[in-house]
matplotlib code that plots the C-alpha trace (Angstrom):
import matplotlib.pyplot as plt

x = [0.0, 1.3, 2.3, 1.9, -1.2, -0.8, -1.4, -0.3, 3.5, 3.1, 0.6, 2.9, 5.9, 4.0, 2.9, 6.5, 7.6, 4.9, 5.9, 9.5, 8.4, 7.7, 11.4, 12.8, 13.4, 10.9, 12.5, 10.3, 7.3, 7.1, 7.6, 4.1, 2.7, 5.0, 2.6, -0.3, 1.9, 2.6, -1.1, -1.8, 0.8, -1.0, -4.2, -2.6, -1.2, -4.6, -6.2, -3.6, -4.2, -7.9, -7.1, -4.9, -7.7, -9.9, -7.2, -6.8, -10.6, -10.8, -13.5, -14.0, -10.5, -11.6, -11.0, -13.3, -13.3, -9.5, -9.6, -12.3, -10.5, -7.4, -9.4, -11.3, -8.0, -6.7, -8.1, -6.9, -3.5, -3.5, -4.2, -1.7, 1.5, 4.6, 7.2]
y = [0.0, 3.4, 5.7, 8.9, 10.9, 13.3, 11.8, 14.8, 14.2, 10.6, 11.6, 14.3, 11.9, 9.3, 11.9, 13.0, 9.3, 8.8, 11.9, 10.6, 7.4, 9.2, 10.3, 6.8, 4.4, 1.5, -1.9, -4.2, -2.1, -2.4, 1.0, 1.0, 1.0, 3.6, 6.4, 4.3, 3.5, 7.2, 7.9, 5.5, 7.3, 10.6, 9.0, 7.9, 11.4, 13.0, 10.6, 11.5, 15.2, 14.6, 12.7, 15.6, 18.1, 16.1, 15.8, 19.6, 20.1, 21.6, 19.5, 22.4, 21.6, 18.1, 18.1, 15.3, 16.7, 16.4, 12.9, 11.8, 13.3, 11.3, 8.1, 8.9, 9.5, 6.0, 4.3, 7.1, 6.9, 3.1, 3.6, 6.4, 5.4, 5.0, 7.7]
z = [0.0, -1.0, 1.9, 0.0, 0.6, -2.3, -5.7, -7.7, -7.7, -8.9, -11.5, -12.8, -12.7, -14.7, -17.2, -17.8, -18.2, -20.8, -22.7, -22.7, -24.3, -27.5, -27.7, -27.4, -30.2, -30.2, -29.7, -31.8, -32.9, -36.6, -38.3, -39.7, -36.1, -34.4, -35.0, -33.6, -30.6, -30.0, -30.3, -27.5, -25.4, -26.2, -25.0, -21.8, -21.2, -21.9, -19.4, -16.7, -17.5, -16.7, -13.5, -12.4, -13.1, -10.9, -8.2, -8.0, -8.0, -11.5, -13.2, -15.6, -17.0, -18.2, -21.9, -23.1, -26.6, -26.9, -25.4, -27.7, -30.7, -29.9, -29.6, -32.9, -34.6, -33.9, -37.0, -39.2, -37.7, -38.3, -41.9, -42.5, -44.4, -42.2, -42.5]

ax = plt.figure().add_subplot(projection="3d")
ax.plot(x, y, z, "-o")
ax.set_aspect("equal")
plt.show()
């Protein structure tokens, strides 16, 4: 069981870690799926942003439109040619 009482520092740490993933070279992800993989990371970051907004009591900052746009763009990203 975690001993921390404040969730904000771990949320912010995990968000930074996820952002860093996009700057690293994928180990075995086929080139054609790298953009899709990055999109999933973007979705995870957006979800953590929304968790953080709730943690600080700023429900008005919840950006569902951005979150849904990221999810809606998954199929398009999958069908885009690899760079």
